[in-house]
MARTOR-169014 format. One line per field, with one value per residue (C-alpha): residue number from 1; residue in one letter; x, y, z. Coordinates in steps of 0.05 Angstrom, whole numbers, always signed. Layout:
pos: NUM | ...
code: a | ...
px: X | ...
py: Y | ...
pz: Z | ...
//
This chain:
pos: 1 | 2 | 3 | 4 | 5 | 6 | 7 | 8 | 9 | 10 | 11 | 12 | 13 | 14 | 15 | 16 | 17 | 18 | 19 | 20 | 21 | 22 | 23 | 24 | 25 | 26 | 27 | 28 | 29 | 30 | 31 | 32 | 33 | 34 | 35 | 36 | 37 | 38 | 39 | 40 | 41 | 42 | 43 | 44 | 45 | 46 | 47 | 48 | 49 | 50 | 51 | 52 | 53 | 54 | 55 | 56 | 57 | 58 | 59 | 60 | 61 | 62 | 63 | 64 | 65 | 66 | 67 | 68 | 69 | 70 | 71 | 72 | 73 | 74 | 75 | 76 | 77 | 78 | 79 | 80 | 81 | 82 | 83 | 84 | 85 | 86 | 87 | 88 | 89 | 90 | 91 | 92 | 93 | 94 | 95 | 96 | 97 | 98 | 99 | 100 | 101 | 102 | 103 | 104 | 105 | 106 | 107 | 108 | 109 | 110 | 111 | 112 | 113 | 114 | 115 | 116 | 117 | 118 | 119 | 120 | 121 | 122 | 123 | 124 | 125 | 126 | 127 | 128 | 129 | 130 | 131 | 132 | 133 | 134 | 135 | 136 | 137 | 138 | 139 | 140 | 141 | 142 | 143 | 144 | 145 | 146 | 147 | 148 | 149 | 150 | 151 | 152 | 153 | 154 | 155 | 156 | 157 | 158 | 159 | 160 | 161 | 162 | 163 | 164 | 165 | 166 | 167 | 168 | 169 | 170 | 171 | 172 | 173 | 174 | 175 | 176 | 177 | 178 | 179 | 180 | 181 | 182 | 183 | 184 | 185 | 186 | 187 | 188 | 189 | 190 | 191 | 192 | 193 | 194 | 195 | 196 | 197 | 198 | 199 | 200 | 201 | 202 | 203 | 204 | 205 | 206 | 207 | 208 | 209 | 210 | 211 | 212 | 213 | 214 | 215 | 216 | 217 | 218 | 219 | 220 | 221 | 222 | 223 | 224 | 225 | 226 | 227 | 228 | 229 | 230 | 231 | 232 | 233 | 234 | 235 | 236 | 237 | 238 | 239 | 240 | 241 | 242 | 243 | 244 | 245 | 246 | 247 | 248 | 249 | 250 | 251 | 252 | 253 | 254 | 255 | 256 | 257 | 258 | 259 | 260 | 261 | 262 | 263 | 264 | 265 | 266 | 267 | 268 | 269 | 270 | 271 | 272 | 273 | 274 | 275 | 276 | 277 | 278 | 279 | 280 | 281 | 282 | 283 | 284 | 285 | 286 | 287 | 288 | 289 | 290 | 291 | 292 | 293 | 294 | 295 | 296 | 297 | 298 | 299 | 300 | 301 | 302 | 303 | 304 | 305 | 306 | 307 | 308 | 309 | 310 | 311 | 312 | 313 | 314 | 315 | 316 | 317 | 318 | 319 | 320 | 321 | 322 | 323 | 324 | 325 | 326 | 327 | 328 | 329 | 330 | 331 | 332 | 333 | 334 | 335 | 336 | 337 | 338 | 339 | 340 | 341 | 342 | 343 | 344 | 345 | 346 | 347 | 348 | 349 | 350 | 351 | 352 | 353 | 354 | 355 | 356
code: m | r | s | a | p | l | f | d | i | s | v | t | h | d | y | y | a | d | l | r | c | g | d | f | d | i | v | p | a | a | v | t | a | s | a | m | a | r | l | r | l | t | h | k | s | f | a | d | r | i | r | i | y | a | e | l | d | a | s | g | a | v | i | a | s | g | a | a | p | l | s | l | d | f | a | l | q | p | r | g | s | s | y | a | a | i | t | k | l | s | d | l | a | q | q | p | a | p | l | f | t | n | d | g | v | a | a | a | d | p | l | p | l | r | l | t | t | r | r | a | r | t | n | e | s | l | v | v | s | t | p | a | s | t | e | p | f | v | l | a | g | t | p | l | d | g | t | t | a | v | d | v | t | v | t | g | a | g | p | v | k | s | l | a | t | g | p | k | r | i | t | v | d | t | s | a | m | t | r | g | t | v | f | q | v | s | y | p | v | r | a | t | t | s | r | g | a | l | a | d | i | a | l | t | l | d | a | p | l | l | k | p | t | p | a | p | r | a | f | v | v | p | l | t | s | a | n | s | r | w | a | y | y | v | v | t | d | f | s | g | d | l | s | t | l | t | v | v | d | a | t | p | g | n | g | p | r | a | i | t | v | a | d | a | g | r | v | e | l | t | a | a | t | a | s | t | d | a | v | g | a | d | l | i | g | r | y | p | g | r | r | v | v | r | l | l | s | d | a | s | v | a | t | r | d | t | p | f | g | a | l | e | l | r | l | t | n | t | a | l | i | a | r | l | p | n | p | p | p | d | r | l | l | l | l | q | t | d | a | a | s | p | r | q | m | v | r | y | q | v | i | p | l | l | s | n
px: +1253 | +1268 | +1334 | +1360 | +1430 | +1445 | +1515 | +1584 | +1652 | +1702 | +1776 | +1798 | +1869 | +1893 | +1948 | +1894 | +1863 | +1793 | +1809 | +1784 | +1833 | +1832 | +1892 | +1852 | +1799 | +1749 | +1734 | +1682 | +1712 | +1690 | +1644 | +1615 | +1603 | +1564 | +1524 | +1508 | +1483 | +1438 | +1412 | +1401 | +1456 | +1497 | +1555 | +1585 | +1656 | +1677 | +1745 | +1747 | +1691 | +1644 | +1569 | +1524 | +1453 | +1396 | +1339 | +1271 | +1210 | +1140 | +1128 | +1193 | +1231 | +1303 | +1303 | +1369 | +1342 | +1316 | +1388 | +1409 | +1458 | +1497 | +1573 | +1607 | +1681 | +1721 | +1794 | +1829 | +1870 | +1923 | +1917 | +1992 | +2051 | +2047 | +2006 | +2066 | +2105 | +2049 | +2016 | +2033 | +2039 | +2068 | +1999 | +1980 | +2047 | +2035 | +1974 | +1988 | +1929 | +1903 | +1828 | +1782 | +1715 | +1653 | +1650 | +1657 | +1649 | +1593 | +1540 | +1555 | +1547 | +1598 | +1629 | +1705 | +1723 | +1767 | +1835 | +1847 | +1872 | +1835 | +1837 | +1839 | +1838 | +1855 | +1827 | +1871 | +1857 | +1904 | +1907 | +1919 | +1981 | +2001 | +1945 | +1972 | +1956 | +2007 | +2012 | +2057 | +2037 | +2069 | +2022 | +2020 | +2004 | +2039 | +2002 | +2001 | +2056 | +2034 | +1986 | +1979 | +1946 | +1882 | +1875 | +1871 | +1802 | +1799 | +1741 | +1739 | +1797 | +1820 | +1849 | +1915 | +1969 | +2024 | +2040 | +2108 | +2100 | +2174 | +2176 | +2099 | +2093 | +2031 | +2012 | +1940 | +1907 | +1888 | +1889 | +1815 | +1820 | +1842 | +1898 | +1876 | +1821 | +1817 | +1803 | +1807 | +1844 | +1832 | +1881 | +1895 | +1940 | +1966 | +1911 | +1925 | +1902 | +1870 | +1922 | +1951 | +1910 | +1936 | +1881 | +1814 | +1747 | +1694 | +1625 | +1572 | +1504 | +1445 | +1373 | +1375 | +1438 | +1400 | +1346 | +1355 | +1363 | +1352 | +1427 | +1470 | +1507 | +1582 | +1634 | +1703 | +1772 | +1814 | +1886 | +1936 | +1997 | +2067 | +2109 | +2184 | +2237 | +2257 | +2328 | +2351 | +2420 | +2447 | +2505 | +2541 | +2606 | +2596 | +2659 | +2631 | +2598 | +2541 | +2528 | +2460 | +2437 | +2368 | +2299 | +2242 | +2167 | +2149 | +2074 | +2043 | +2016 | +2035 | +2008 | +2049 | +2107 | +2107 | +2182 | +2237 | +2311 | +2352 | +2427 | +2437 | +2402 | +2453 | +2518 | +2569 | +2587 | +2656 | +2679 | +2689 | +2623 | +2583 | +2606 | +2537 | +2498 | +2490 | +2461 | +2513 | +2570 | +2543 | +2538 | +2609 | +2633 | +2592 | +2610 | +2684 | +2707 | +2636 | +2607 | +2549 | +2505 | +2451 | +2392 | +2350 | +2282 | +2272 | +2210 | +2172 | +2130 | +2065 | +2064 | +2012 | +1987 | +1986 | +2057 | +2078 | +2086 | +2119 | +2184 | +2246 | +2321 | +2352 | +2421 | +2416 | +2352 | +2360 | +2317 | +2361 | +2305 | +2231 | +2179 | +2229 | +2208 | +2182 | +2216 | +2177 | +2140 | +2181 | +2249 | +2268 | +2334 | +2350 | +2395 | +2445 | +2468 | +2530 | +2559 | +2528 | +2457 | +2402 | +2380 | +2317 | +2275 | +2277 | +2249 | +2300 | +2310 | +2374 | +2382 | +2438 | +2461 | +2517 | +2543 | +2555
py: +2256 | +2182 | +2158 | +2092 | +2065 | +2069 | +2040 | +2028 | +2045 | +1999 | +1983 | +1910 | +1887 | +1815 | +1830 | +1821 | +1752 | +1781 | +1830 | +1889 | +1947 | +2004 | +2041 | +2094 | +2147 | +2157 | +2231 | +2265 | +2319 | +2390 | +2393 | +2325 | +2345 | +2406 | +2364 | +2312 | +2365 | +2393 | +2324 | +2302 | +2250 | +2238 | +2193 | +2156 | +2132 | +2064 | +2030 | +2002 | +2037 | +2095 | +2087 | +2135 | +2147 | +2177 | +2217 | +2194 | +2235 | +2222 | +2166 | +2130 | +2150 | +2175 | +2250 | +2248 | +2200 | +2258 | +2280 | +2215 | +2204 | +2231 | +2236 | +2233 | +2240 | +2217 | +2217 | +2155 | +2186 | +2145 | +2145 | +2135 | +2110 | +2036 | +2019 | +2033 | +1973 | +1923 | +1947 | +1934 | +2005 | +1993 | +1992 | +2057 | +2088 | +2075 | +2121 | +2197 | +2210 | +2143 | +2137 | +2080 | +2082 | +2041 | +2070 | +2014 | +1960 | +1909 | +1913 | +1870 | +1871 | +1878 | +1915 | +1920 | +1988 | +1994 | +2028 | +2081 | +2152 | +2218 | +2259 | +2334 | +2386 | +2460 | +2516 | +2572 | +2635 | +2654 | +2717 | +2718 | +2759 | +2742 | +2703 | +2642 | +2570 | +2550 | +2608 | +2589 | +2599 | +2582 | +2549 | +2573 | +2504 | +2437 | +2385 | +2315 | +2270 | +2236 | +2291 | +2300 | +2351 | +2311 | +2315 | +2391 | +2423 | +2491 | +2539 | +2601 | +2584 | +2531 | +2464 | +2450 | +2434 | +2412 | +2405 | +2401 | +2387 | +2398 | +2473 | +2474 | +2502 | +2495 | +2517 | +2534 | +2552 | +2625 | +2642 | +2662 | +2707 | +2778 | +2803 | +2810 | +2757 | +2715 | +2640 | +2582 | +2516 | +2459 | +2402 | +2347 | +2362 | +2321 | +2310 | +2313 | +2270 | +2302 | +2330 | +2277 | +2221 | +2154 | +2155 | +2185 | +2149 | +2170 | +2139 | +2149 | +2132 | +2119 | +2116 | +2042 | +2055 | +2110 | +2062 | +2029 | +1953 | +1906 | +1910 | +1969 | +1958 | +1955 | +1989 | +1961 | +1991 | +1928 | +1934 | +1877 | +1858 | +1876 | +1815 | +1807 | +1755 | +1741 | +1741 | +1709 | +1729 | +1677 | +1700 | +1641 | +1619 | +1547 | +1523 | +1462 | +1450 | +1499 | +1475 | +1447 | +1506 | +1526 | +1551 | +1501 | +1509 | +1450 | +1458 | +1387 | +1360 | +1366 | +1435 | +1492 | +1516 | +1589 | +1593 | +1551 | +1565 | +1531 | +1519 | +1580 | +1623 | +1605 | +1644 | +1653 | +1726 | +1755 | +1827 | +1819 | +1784 | +1831 | +1893 | +1899 | +1876 | +1932 | +1887 | +1833 | +1883 | +1913 | +1845 | +1826 | +1891 | +1883 | +1810 | +1803 | +1731 | +1705 | +1674 | +1707 | +1665 | +1695 | +1651 | +1682 | +1653 | +1625 | +1667 | +1727 | +1718 | +1757 | +1799 | +1776 | +1800 | +1728 | +1701 | +1634 | +1594 | +1531 | +1559 | +1524 | +1538 | +1470 | +1442 | +1377 | +1348 | +1378 | +1436 | +1488 | +1538 | +1522 | +1577 | +1621 | +1694 | +1724 | +1787 | +1848 | +1884 | +1948 | +1914 | +1926 | +1923 | +1940 | +1881 | +1868 | +1796 | +1809 | +1863 | +1833 | +1826 | +1878 | +1906 | +1879 | +1896 | +1842 | +1835 | +1809 | +1780 | +1771 | +1706 | +1703 | +1631 | +1638 | +1593 | +1651
pz: +2449 | +2441 | +2411 | +2385 | +2374 | +2300 | +2289 | +2320 | +2292 | +2324 | +2317 | +2315 | +2320 | +2315 | +2365 | +2418 | +2429 | +2429 | +2372 | +2414 | +2408 | +2459 | +2431 | +2394 | +2402 | +2346 | +2342 | +2297 | +2252 | +2267 | +2206 | +2224 | +2296 | +2272 | +2223 | +2277 | +2324 | +2270 | +2251 | +2323 | +2323 | +2385 | +2402 | +2462 | +2466 | +2493 | +2501 | +2430 | +2393 | +2386 | +2382 | +2344 | +2368 | +2327 | +2355 | +2332 | +2314 | +2341 | +2290 | +2310 | +2247 | +2250 | +2243 | +2204 | +2152 | +2110 | +2099 | +2064 | +2033 | +2092 | +2097 | +2165 | +2178 | +2239 | +2260 | +2287 | +2343 | +2380 | +2456 | +2462 | +2422 | +2440 | +2378 | +2333 | +2359 | +2349 | +2285 | +2213 | +2187 | +2117 | +2083 | +2117 | +2099 | +2025 | +2027 | +2023 | +2070 | +2098 | +2098 | +2119 | +2083 | +2066 | +1996 | +1946 | +1999 | +1992 | +2047 | +2107 | +2182 | +2211 | +2152 | +2148 | +2122 | +2060 | +2066 | +2012 | +2012 | +2019 | +1955 | +1948 | +1894 | +1895 | +1853 | +1826 | +1786 | +1729 | +1687 | +1613 | +1596 | +1525 | +1490 | +1454 | +1439 | +1492 | +1540 | +1600 | +1673 | +1739 | +1789 | +1861 | +1887 | +1878 | +1836 | +1864 | +1838 | +1775 | +1755 | +1679 | +1635 | +1632 | +1707 | +1705 | +1696 | +1663 | +1669 | +1625 | +1579 | +1529 | +1547 | +1583 | +1532 | +1579 | +1653 | +1686 | +1761 | +1779 | +1766 | +1770 | +1699 | +1658 | +1587 | +1569 | +1503 | +1512 | +1438 | +1438 | +1500 | +1513 | +1558 | +1631 | +1628 | +1691 | +1687 | +1736 | +1738 | +1786 | +1798 | +1848 | +1907 | +1965 | +2017 | +2091 | +2148 | +2209 | +2257 | +2302 | +2270 | +2245 | +2192 | +2178 | +2173 | +2122 | +2121 | +2068 | +2097 | +2051 | +2076 | +2096 | +2138 | +2175 | +2200 | +2268 | +2271 | +2330 | +2344 | +2322 | +2256 | +2260 | +2217 | +2231 | +2223 | +2217 | +2239 | +2235 | +2276 | +2257 | +2241 | +2240 | +2251 | +2323 | +2348 | +2413 | +2439 | +2487 | +2531 | +2563 | +2595 | +2571 | +2537 | +2502 | +2434 | +2419 | +2348 | +2368 | +2409 | +2385 | +2402 | +2396 | +2398 | +2443 | +2436 | +2438 | +2373 | +2300 | +2287 | +2257 | +2299 | +2322 | +2310 | +2280 | +2277 | +2223 | +2228 | +2183 | +2235 | +2288 | +2293 | +2348 | +2345 | +2351 | +2350 | +2274 | +2257 | +2303 | +2267 | +2232 | +2294 | +2346 | +2400 | +2389 | +2391 | +2455 | +2489 | +2469 | +2500 | +2564 | +2574 | +2559 | +2557 | +2549 | +2486 | +2449 | +2403 | +2360 | +2341 | +2285 | +2267 | +2197 | +2184 | +2211 | +2273 | +2283 | +2346 | +2397 | +2464 | +2489 | +2489 | +2462 | +2526 | +2500 | +2473 | +2498 | +2492 | +2476 | +2469 | +2429 | +2459 | +2529 | +2549 | +2582 | +2592 | +2588 | +2577 | +2542 | +2545 | +2481 | +2454 | +2476 | +2420 | +2428 | +2432 | +2359 | +2322 | +2250 | +2238 | +2183 | +2190 | +2149 | +2105 | +2042 | +2069 | +2070 | +2137 | +2168 | +2229 | +2282 | +2352 | +2401 | +2470 | +2510 | +2549 | +2601 | +2610 | +2661 | +2715 | +2763
//
């Protein structure tokens, strides 16, 4: 039988200059794998995407099109841990069970998938013991935080009168029922992401999306770079004035600078001032008699695969080091600049500037 490429699911990441991200596998869920086999859909994995192929009948139509609308689920499985240092994870962390979906997204090609959360409900049977307008029950499951009485569906009894999620207590109107009667309640519970997955992917495919096009359609999981302030620690035996020591983006032209360091971001650390700076304290201990200066960027800097090549360490207007190395993505420090300031995650680099 003939087949045709139907669509791609790809991962993009602005850490990479070409946006192509090879840090994840996209794996069909077990139920989806069974459904695809039944509907004559196959897939092939590439470095940054998965491609779905559809088998065609004798007339050239997609065999699976008769099943529209079709729901397919996939897991976004990390190939290693390196993604965590380069990826903004805060948006994902806000979702109880992160899910990328095309539901509610206007048609486009490529189509960036929307981040939301998977939702789940559980069904539970309860038995009437003492019929009353507010008979109390203790739920076996744990309702999702924020669940109220109106979120609970009752089958076979009166309405829910109250719900307390802490002790999982519920009262139901059973006044018209007899002792021993069984009824059912359904309520939202915390959903779970596929085991080992950063997030799940759920696609709803209507009939038009199950028709081949000249080039496969693209569904895109868009990931963005982590960003944080940068800290440079300069270790030196220079005894002169360091009040103009700074990091400068010397890229030609008048465009935006990748990094700027104001006077307030420069501090010469001592054993006392480094008490809330683990890296600074370590350097003071390892380099006794040497000076340690911390240069903290004014703003956050997005992590990129291609380093900024025009950074210079300058004293007044003299470049001490050209092509200053960028802090590695995984060199992270939870920094508290002083006892009164909140802690913040920074990326850091140590620069030895010693005469011997």
